C-alpha positions in Angstrom: 234.3 151.4 9.9 234.7 154.1 12.5 237.8 152.5 13.8 239.3 152.2 10.3 238.4 155.9 9.6 240.0 156.9 12.9 243.0 154.9 12.1 243.4 156.5 8.7 242.9 159.9 10.3 245.6 159.2 12.9 247.9 157.8 10.2 247.4 160.9 8.0 247.9 163.2 11.0 251.1 161.3 11.9 252.4 161.7 8.4 251.6 165.3 8.3 253.2 165.8 11.7 256.4 164.0 10.5 256.4 166.1 7.4 256.0 169.3 9.4 258.7 168.2 11.8 261.1 167.5 9.0 260.4 170.9 7.4 260.9 172.5 10.7 264.2 170.8 11.1 265.3 172.0 7.6 264.1 175.5 8.5 266.2 175.5 11.6 269.2 174.3 9.6 268.5 177.1 7.1 268.8 179.6 9.9 271.8 178.0 11.5 274.8 180.4 11.6 277.1 177.8 10.1 274.9 177.4 7.0 274.3 181.2 6.8 278.0 182.1 6.9 278.8 179.1 4.7 276.5 180.5 2.1 278.2 183.8 2.3 281.6 182.1 2.0 280.2 180.3 -1.1 279.3 183.6 -2.7 282.8 184.9 -2.0 284.2 181.7 -3.5 282.1 182.4 -6.6 283.7 185.8 -6.8 287.2 184.3 -6.8 286.2 181.8 -9.5 284.8 184.5 -11.8 287.8 186.7 -11.4 290.0 183.8 -12.6 287.5 183.0 -15.4 287.8 186.7 -16.5 291.6 186.3 -16.6 291.4 183.1 -18.6 289.0 184.7 -21.1 291.6 187.4 -21.7 294.1 184.5 -22.3 291.7 183.0 -24.9 291.7 186.3 -26.8 295.5 185.9 -27.1 295.2 182.3 -28.4 297.2 180.9 -25.5 295.4 177.7 -25.3 294.0 178.5 -21.9 290.8 176.6 -20.9 288.2 179.3 -19.8 286.0 176.9 -17.9 285.2 176.1 -14.3 287.7 173.3 -14.2 290.3 175.5 -16.0 289.8 178.2 -13.3 290.2 175.7 -10.5 293.3 174.2 -12.1 294.8 177.7 -12.4 294.1 178.3 -8.7 295.7 174.9 -7.8 299.0 176.1 -9.3 299.2 179.2 -7.1 301.1 179.6 -3.8 298.9 178.1 -1.1 296.7 176.8 -3.9 295.8 173.6 -2.1 294.6 175.5 1.0 292.6 177.9 -1.2 291.0 175.0 -3.0 289.9 173.5 0.3 288.4 176.8 1.4 286.5 177.1 -1.9 285.3 173.5 -1.8 283.8 174.1 1.7 282.3 177.4 0.6 280.6 175.9 -2.5 279.5 172.8 -0.5 277.8 174.9 2.2 276.2 177.2 -0.4 274.8 174.0 -2.1 273.5 172.9 1.3 271.8 176.3 1.8 270.2 176.1 -1.6 268.8 172.6 -0.7 267.2 174.0 2.5 265.6 176.7 0.2 264.1 173.9 -1.9 262.3 172.6 1.2 261.3 175.9 2.8 260.5 177.8 -0.3 256.9 178.7 -0.9 256.7 179.2 -4.7 257.4 176.3 -7.1 259.6 178.5 -9.3 261.7 179.5 -6.3 262.1 175.8 -5.4 263.1 175.0 -9.0 265.7 177.8 -9.1 267.1 176.7 -5.7 267.3 173.1 -6.8 269.2 174.1 -10.0 271.6 176.2 -8.0 272.1 173.4 -5.5 273.2 171.1 -8.3 275.5 173.8 -9.8 277.2 174.6 -6.5 277.4 171.0 -5.6 279.2 170.3 -8.9 281.6 173.2 -8.2 282.3 171.8 -4.7 283.1 168.4 -6.3 285.3 169.8 -9.0 287.2 171.9 -6.4 287.6 169.0 -4.0 288.9 166.8 -6.8 291.7 169.2 -7.5 292.4 169.7 -3.8 292.9 166.0 -3.5 295.4 166.0 -6.4 293.0 164.8 -9.1 292.0 166.4 -12.4 288.8 166.8 -14.4 287.8 168.7 -17.5 284.6 170.7 -17.8 284.8 170.5 -21.6 285.1 166.7 -21.6 282.3 166.4 -19.1 280.0 168.5 -21.2 280.9 166.4 -24.3 280.3 163.2 -22.5 277.0 164.4 -21.1 275.8 165.6 -24.5 276.8 162.3 -26.1 274.9 160.3 -23.5 271.9 162.5 -23.9 272.1 162.3 -27.7 272.1 158.5 -27.5 268.8 158.5 -25.5 265.4 158.2 -27.2 264.6 161.5 -28.8 268.1 162.5 -27.8 268.5 165.1 -30.6 265.4 166.9 -29.4 266.5 166.7 -25.8 269.9 168.3 -26.6 268.3 171.0 -28.6 265.8 171.6 -25.7 268.7 171.8 -23.3 270.3 174.4 -25.5 267.1 176.5 -25.5 266.8 176.2 -21.7 270.5 177.3 -21.2 270.0 180.2 -23.6 266.8 181.2 -21.8 268.7 181.2 -18.5 271.3 183.5 -20.2 268.5 185.8 -21.4 267.1 185.9 -17.8 270.6 186.9 -16.5 270.7 189.8 -19.0 267.2 190.9 -17.9 268.0 190.6 -14.2 271.2 192.6 -14.7 269.6 195.3 -16.9 266.6 195.8 -14.6 268.8 195.5 -11.4 266.6 192.6 -10.3 269.5 191.1 -8.4 269.0 193.7 -5.7 266.0 191.6 -4.5 268.5 188.9 -3.5 270.1 191.3 -1.0 269.2 192.4 2.5 270.0 196.0 1.9 271.4 198.3 -0.8 275.1 197.4 -1.3 276.2 200.8 -2.7 276.5 202.2 -6.2 279.8 200.4 -7.0 278.2 197.0 -6.4 275.1 197.9 -8.4 277.2 198.8 -11.4 279.3 195.7 -11.0 276.1 193.6 -10.7 274.5 195.0 -13.8 277.6 194.6 -16.0 278.3 191.2 -14.5 274.9 189.7 -15.0 274.6 191.0 -18.6 278.0 189.6 -19.5 277.3 186.2 -17.8 274.0 186.1 -19.6 275.7 186.6 -23.0 278.2 183.8 -22.2 275.4 181.4 -21.2 273.5 182.3 -24.4 276.5 181.3 -26.4 276.7 178.0 -24.6 273.1 177.4 -25.3 273.6 178.1 -29.0 276.4 175.5 -29.1 274.0 172.9 -27.7 271.4 173.7 -30.3 274.1 173.5 -33.1 275.2 170.1 -31.7 271.6 168.9 -31.8 271.0 170.1 -35.4 274.3 168.6 -36.7 274.0 165.6 -34.4 277.6 166.1 -33.2 278.0 166.0 -29.4 281.6 167.2 -29.7 280.4 170.6 -30.7 278.8 171.2 -27.2 282.0 172.2 -25.3 280.6 174.4 -22.6 281.8 177.9 -21.7 285.3 177.4 -23.1 284.1 176.3 -26.5 281.5 179.1 -26.5 284.1 181.8 -25.9 286.4 180.4 -28.5 283.6 180.3 -31.0 282.9 184.0 -30.2 286.6 184.8 -30.7 286.4 183.5 -34.3 283.6 185.9 -35.2 284.2 189.3 -36.7 285.3 191.6 -33.9 285.2 188.5 -31.7 288.3 189.6 -29.7 286.6 192.8 -28.7 283.5 190.9 -27.7 285.6 188.5 -25.5 287.4 191.4 -23.8 284.0 192.9 -23.0 282.9 189.6 -21.6 286.1 189.2 -19.6 285.4 192.6 -18.1 281.9 191.6 -17.3 282.9 188.3 -15.7 285.4 190.3 -13.5 282.5 192.7 -12.6 280.3 189.7 -11.7 283.2 188.5 -9.4 283.3 191.9 -7.7 279.5 191.8 -7.3 279.8 188.3 -5.8 281.9 189.7 -3.0 279.3 192.3 -2.3 276.7 189.6 -2.3 278.7 187.7 0.3 278.2 190.6 2.6 274.7 191.6 1.8 273.0 188.4 0.6 269.5 187.7 1.9 270.2 184.3 3.7 
């Protein structure tokens, strides 16, 4: 019995030691200069993407048929001079930022911090994949991906409830962005104060992005209520729905300004982020 107990103790100690070693390795990766600067490059890439999204939002107000989505922004960049080189740089930046968020999942102390880091890792990983797809000459559509995902979720058991719940979660994330911007909570993500101009850009940007996410969440809820997956069309569909409301064009112009402000703040975050 003693031998068995000792063996179990050694086995448990070995497992704990392996777990500690793995966590230590991830922590070292988290502090590695390549990952740190890669994360900063990712924030800068996010700045570029949001500036393009702001421009596409303005195009939506004019009824140009532009697609104000992540894939639409990447497609726009791909058509610019040196677009292919730019897309490769963005893909690397988003990929390294996703890697950094994954290390935060392992090294984080609070469960909420781990959950947020995990969600961001998925988001930035998806951005890296979309950008890489276009860099390699391929194409993808955020609108279609959202519709396909919603349709798959709707077909699952209790799918209507799941889609509605997803809409509530997205709207909640949007509300959190508004709160974080209004209270200047985003300053906690920075190593030091970035200056007044960045604070103003961050407040406007977070609030505008929160409103956009709220509109996306509403579309998911509407799709669930009507049982029509095609009505969940992501950011582009949300913006076009807002355009059709009374004073919708004015609202979109304000959102476009806010997205541009978020892009400007992202450049400040690339410099001052706590990584």
